[in-house]
Structures are given as structure tokens and as C-alpha cells.
N, C-alpha and C positions, 0 to 999 in steps of 0.2 A: 859868813862863807866858808871860812877855813874850818869853823867848829863843825859845819853841816859835812864838810869833806871828810874829817877826822871820824865824825859819827859813821858815815857810810862805809869807810875803811874798816872799822871796827866791827860793823855789823857784817861785812862781807867776810872777814876774818873768822868771825864766829860761825857764819854758815859753814864755811869750808871746814872748820874744826867739827862741827856737828856732822857733815857728811861724811867725815873721816871715822867717826866712831859710832854713828846710828843708821839703822836700815832704812832707806828712803820710802819703802812702802808702810811698813808697820810702825815706824819711829822707834822700834826697840834697839837696844844695844846691839851692835854686830859682833862678829867673832872677835875682832881686835880689842874692843871694849871688854868683853866678856871675859877674854884670857887675863887682862889686866886686873879686872876685878877678882877673878879667881886666885891669881897669884897673891894678891893682897890678903885675901881671905885665908889662905894656907898660911901665910906668914902670922896672922893674927891667931889662928887655931893652934899653931905650933907654940906660940906664947902662953896661950890660954888653956893649953891641953884639952880644946874641945874638939869636936867633929864637924865636918861639912858635908853635905851631900851635893852631888852634880847628877842632874836628870838629863838624859838624851832623849827628845821626844820626835818621832816621826809620825806625820799625819797619813794614816792608812786610807786609802780611797781618793787622795788629792788629785793625782794624775788623771783618773778616769773622772772625776767632776770637772776638771779643768778642761778635759778634751771634750766632754759632753756639752758643758754649758758655756764654754768660752773663758778667754783670759780675764775680761773684766770680772766675771763671777769669780774666778779663781783667786784673783787679787783680793777681791772683798772677802773671800772665805779666809785667807791668810790673816787679814786684819781682824775679823770678828773671832777667829780661833785664838788669836794672840789675846785679844781682850778678855776673852772667857778665862784663859789660863791665868792672866793676872789677877782675876778675881779670887783664885784659889790660894794665893800666896800671901805671906806678909809683907809688909812695907820694907823691912830690911833685906828681904829675898830679891833676887835678880832674875829676870827672863830676857833671852837674847834669840835673835833669829840668826841661825849660822848659815842660812842660804836655803833656796828651794822651800821645800815643806819641812825643814828640821829646825828644831828649837831647842834651847837648853835652859835649864832653871838651876840657880845656885841657891842653896839653902844652908846658911852658915849657923854657927853658935847653938850646935846640938850636943846634947849628952847621950850616952849609950842608950838609955830608956826612950828617949824622943826618936831616935833612929829605928828602934824595934816597934814603939807602939804609934808615934804620932806621924812619922814619915809615910807609911802606907796609907794612912787616912787622907793625906794630901794628894797623893797620887790617885787614889780612887776618886777623889773630887775632880781631878782634872779629867780622868777618863770619862767620867759621867758627863762632863761639860762637852767633851768633843764627840761623844756618843749622842748627844741630843741633836736633833735635825737643825739645820741652819736654813733660815728663810732668807734667800738672797735673790733679790730682783723678781719676786713672786715665783721663784723655784725652791722647792725643799731640797736641800742637799745633805746627804749622809756621809759622814765620814767616821773614823776612830783614830784612836792613838795607839802606838807602840812605845813604851818606856824603858829605858835602861837607866840603872842607877849604880854610881859608883860612890864610895864612902871614903873621905880623908879621915884617918891616915891608913886605914886598912888596905885599900885598893890603889894607893898611889900617893907620892909625896910632891909631884910636880903637876901643874895644870894639864900638860900634855898627857901624862900617864891617866889621870882621872878622866880626862875627856875620851881617850882611846878606850878605856875599859867601860865607860859608860855607854859608848857607841857599841861595844861588842855586846853588851847586856841588851842593848835595845834590838839588835839584830835577832838575838834568841828569843825575845818577846814576839817579835814579827813572826819568826819560824814556827812559834807555838801557838798559833792561831789568831794574833794580832789582838786589838783591844785589850792589852794585858801589860804588866810590868814585870822585869825580872831584875833582882839585885845582882851586881857582877859577882862572878866566882872565878877562881884561878882556872879551873877546868876549861873555861870559855876560851881563855887565850891559848891554851893547849889545843882545843879544837880549831881555833883559828889558823894556828901555825900549822897543825895537819892539813888543813884545807889548802893552805896557801903552798905547801909541799906538794900536794896533789896535783894542784893547778900547774905549778911549774913542770911537773913531769908529764902531765897531759899535754903541754904545749910542745914538749920534746917529742912525745909519742906521735902527735899529730904532724909534726914536722918530719919525722922518720917514718911515718905510716907503720908504727909499731903496734898493729892490731891483727887479731886473726878471728875467724869465726869458728864457733863450735855450732854443732845441729843436734837438736833433740827430736827423736821421732815421735810422730802423732799417728796412732793406729785407728783406722776406720773400723768401728764395730760391726758394720755390716757387709763390707766387702774385703776388709783386711788391705785396702790400699794404704800406702804410706805417704804422709806428708811431713815435713821438716820444719822446725822453728830455728831461724838464725839467731845466735846469741853471741854477742860481742866479748872478747877477751882482749886483754892489753898484755903487751910482751915487754913494756918497760920495767926495768929492774925494781923500781919503787912501787909500782902499781899491780905487778903482775899477781901478787897474792891477795889483792883486794878483790870483792865482789864488784860487778858492775852496779849493784845497788848503792854503793859508795862513790864510785869515781863518775857515774854518769850524771847525778845531780850536780856536781861541781862543773861538768862540761856543760851543763844546760845554764848555770848561774853565769858562766863566763862567756858564753857564746860560742864555745868550741864545738858544740853539739852538731852545728850545721856541717862542718867538715867531716866530723865523724859520721854523722848520720848519713852523708852522701857517699862516703867510702863504703859503709855497711850496704847501701843499696847496689851499688856498683859490684862488689865483690859477691853478694848473695846472687845477683842475677848472671854473672859470669860463671859461678859455681853451678847454678842449675842448668845453665846451657851445657856445661861439660857432663854433668850428670845425664843429660838427655842424650847427648851423642854417644855417652858410654853404654847406652841401653839400660840405664837403672830403672827400677819400678817406681821411683819417687815421683808423685803425681804433682806436688805443689810445695812451694817455699814460702813461709810467712816471716815477714820482716817487722819489727817494732818500730814505730815512728813516734819520737818524743813530741810532747806537747809544743815545745818551743819551736822545733823544725817544722811540725804540721802547720803551725800559725803562719808561716813564712809565706804560705799561699802559692809556692812555686814547686811545691812537692810533686803535683801531678806531672809537670813537665820534666822533673828530673827522673821519675820513674818511667815515663813515656819514652825518654831518650834511651834509658838502659834496657827496657823491653826491646825497642827496635835493633838497638846495637847487638843484642845477644839472641836476636830472633826467637824470642820466647812466645808462646802461644797464649790466647785467651785462657784464664783460669789457671795459669802456672804460678801466678804471685797472689799473695794474700797480704794485706797491710793490717797490722794489729794497733789499734789505739786503746787509750784508757776513756772511761767515762767522763773525767774531768774536761778532756778536750772539747767535748760536746757542750758541757755546762758552761765553760767560760765564754764561748761566743757561738751560739747555736746556728745562726744564719751563715756565718764564714765556714763552720764545720759542714753544714749542708752542702754548701757550694762545691767545697773540696772533695768531699766523699762522691758526689754526683759526677765530678770530673773523673776520679778514680773508677767509677763505675763504668764511664763510657770506654775506659780503656781495657775493660775486662778484667779488672783487679777486684778480688772479693774482699770484704771488709769484716773484721773480727773485733769485738770489744773484748780487750783484755782485762783479767782481774774483776770481772764483773761481780758486783755485790758490795765492792769496798768504796765505790764513790757514790754519787748522788744524782744517779741518772732519773729524769723524768720519763714516766712510761709513755707520756704523750709524743715527746721529742723521739723516743726510741721507735715508736710506730712509724714515724714519719721518715725515718732515716733509711738509707740503703745498706742495712746491716745483714750479713750473711750467718754469721756465728757468734754466738756467746760462750766466752770462756769461764767457766766457774772457778775462781780464785782457790788456789791450793789451800788456804786458811780454812775453808769451809769443808774441804775433803779430809784434812788430817784427823778429825775427830770421829769420822763415820766408821762403822755404821752405828756406834753407841751414843753418840752425840745427838740426843733428841731434838734439841733447838736447832742445831746445824742441819739435821735432816729435813726439818720443816722449811728451813730458809731454801736449801738446794732443790727440794721438791717444787717450791714455789717458782724458782728460776727455771726449773725444767718445763713446767706448765705454761710459763711465760714464753720461752723459747719455741716450744712447739706450736703453741698457740699463734705464733707470729710467723710459723714457717721459717724458722730459723734453725741452724745447725746447733748442737750443743756440744761443747768439749770440755772434759774434766781435766784439770791439770793437778800434778802433784799426787796421782795415784802410786802408792807405794806396796800395798798389801793385797792379797788375794781378796780378803773381806771387803776393801775399798773397792776393788774391781767388780766383784759381783754386785754390789749396791749400785754403783754408777750405771752398771749395764741393766740390771733388772729392774730397780727401782726407779731410775731418773731416765731409762731409755737414751743414754748418751750415744751420740753419733760418732765422736771420737774420743781417744783417750791418750793423755800424755803424762809421763811420769817415770820415776826411777823403777817401777815395777816391770816396765818394758826395757828402759835405757836412760842412762844418765845422758847429759850433752856430750857429743862425740867430736873429736876433731874431724877435719875433712877427710884425712887418710883412714881414721878409724871406721868413719861411717861407710866409706867405699869398700871396706873390708868386712862389714857386717852383714847380718842376715837381713837387714832392712834395705840394702842397696839393691 
């Protein structure tokens, strides 16, 4: 009896210890045990003058699979993915689940040649295993992996440094198209630090409403009517020298884009109302809506509220979205665009030709205008390949009874080409005007 009691206590203690160091779902080492093993390997590598690799792995597409097929499928997917990754490494290597759909692998005892030659082969095997469809509960599930790699001692001398740097490298792999790997480079840390500075400054700018709008004229080729595109600028000292192409993606990643985007809508509508009261000849104002803000699905309500508050009329406002908004979730995009159309808001596809629009989708959506991206305009009229592309876009737009706007027009030759060869309806670019502050616009010939 006593012996049974002792055995039960030992077994219970072993279970508690196991729970403290192993992931309950995959039975892989958890973050605590992995960090302990990594510290031990660092000490051994220091004595042996050897190298060790830390891989940080994120499962691309896991969240979508989990949402689509349910948590049971998601749990089994994590188990199966971990089993596949274990097949790709040696017995002396370690794999751990860090939480969610993130894993780490530790490969000790490497020499420089193995780091350069052998390690990428291991990573390729892992990527191929993850990229092979999983058959789970009669569902075929597709994911991939993004892998970041740091090397001891080049990329850090502590477990924390190596994990952080592998994590940074993993995010760069994800940003560069996923299903790939990246070795850590010092420049990645500098990029992360720069992004953190921008994020901190953006939060201050949002708090202080330290933004203003510039407006670039859009000239109608047939009537010479003037529309304008609202372009955001930031007045924060740390950001005001940066292009929106740099700080807007940070705003999107941090969720700040909702507040910023709402401010843009409010300010643009208020300015348009002022222009109308002042007797301006400006007929329409175009506002860019970021993909993240568009997907919130309350964008129509926000725009409707501001149209009513500012007493704007049907056709005064145009919303510009990118092709990727449509591709990401066609049904949701269609629903939102139809709501906007009911409000009398016209719709433009910005930077057309740079994304992956399905022509079938395009035909079914309530689109009024295609904007040819300036990268296709800058080589005209001498760029033969570019000429073929923009002529195809022109035929597509006019065949679907859409307006065609060329942006980035800077020279007389480009102007002639887009008017005569493409039969563009509207033109925007430095040939007519750079983006103007509100005060400069009101003092210009376009007002």
C-alpha cells in the first residue's frame, strides 16, 4: 500500500515536471526547455569552438486553415507539421513549439562548411515537407513555412540574442513571399529598430492629429473638369521627411491605420465641402482606402456619416482601392463596394496592372475607373512592352465602360501618348501639378 502510494506520488511528480517542460498538444519541448537546451549548446559550442544554428519557423496559412476547417483540424495540423519537421533533423538536434503556430529548431555541432553547405539543405527539406498538402479528417490542407536562421557565435552569444535574431530573419522571409528562409543579417536589426521608431512616432502623431492632406489635380481630357486625389502627409518631426509609402505600411501592421484612415475621410470630406461653398470648379475628391481599413466592413458607415455631415452630393466622392483588396476576399469586397455604390460613391482601382486581378471578378464589380500605375507610364512612348500593356488596359477599361486615368504623367510625349494612343479620360501627374497643400490648391489655376 505504501509502495503504491509512493509510486503514485512519483508518477504525479513526473507528470507535473513533464507538463512544465513539454507542449501538451505536440509533446515537443516548450519554450522553457528549448531555452535551457540552447544555453547548454552555447556553452558547449564555446568550449568546442563550434557553431550552432537556431531556426525560427512560422506556419504560413495556419490561421486560415484553422478558421476554415475548425480547431480540431488545426490541432491535428500542428501535430502533423511537427512530426514532419522532426523527420528532417538529426537525433542530436532539438525541435520545440514556442506557442501558436511557431516552432524552433536547434542544430548544434556545426563547422563553417556545414553552415554554408548542409544547413540550407536541411531547411529546404523542412520547407518541402510543410508545402506538401496535409490530409486531415478527409480535408486537404495547404500551408507553407517561413524560416529565419541565426548562427552562434556570429549572430549572438546568448539564447535571447539568437532567438530574437532568428525571429527577425523569419519576419523578413515572410515579407519576401513566404515559403522561404532567410539568414539573419545585421541590417535586419537596423530595419526593425527603424520600424519601431516610426511606430512610436506614429502613435504620437495619431494622438496629436499631426497630419495634413495634400491634393493632386486630376484633369479630365474631354471636359477639362478637375478632380483631386487626397494624399496624406505627417507633420511629426521624426516622420515628416518620410514618404507615406514608408509609414503607411507600419500604420497597417500596428492597427493605427483605422484612426488615420478615418481622419483622412473626415478631413477630405470637410475640405471638399469648403471648396464647394467657395465656388471652386473641383468636381470630385478621391480618397485612398487601405486594405486593412476596407476589410473592417464599417467603411461604408464611416463614409456615409461624413457625406451627410458635410452635405456632399452624389458623385462628389471617389474611393480608391487596390486590386489586392478584391483578391483577398472577393465576396466581402463585393458587398462593401455595393454599399458604397448605393451611397453614390464612385470606385477606382488604384495602381492597376501591379496586382493580380481576375478579369472575371473585375467584370462583376461596381468599378467606375481604372488607374494605370505610373510605373507603366514612365517609359512611354519608347517602351514597347509597356506600350502593349497599357494599350491592353485601355481596351479592357473602355470595353467595360470604365473611365481610364493615367497617373505619373510628367512629359509632353507621355501626355500625347496617353491622350491619343490610350484615349485616357483623366490624367494625373507632375506635368500638370505636384501634390499641393490645401492653401496652394486654393490659390492655383485648378481651383
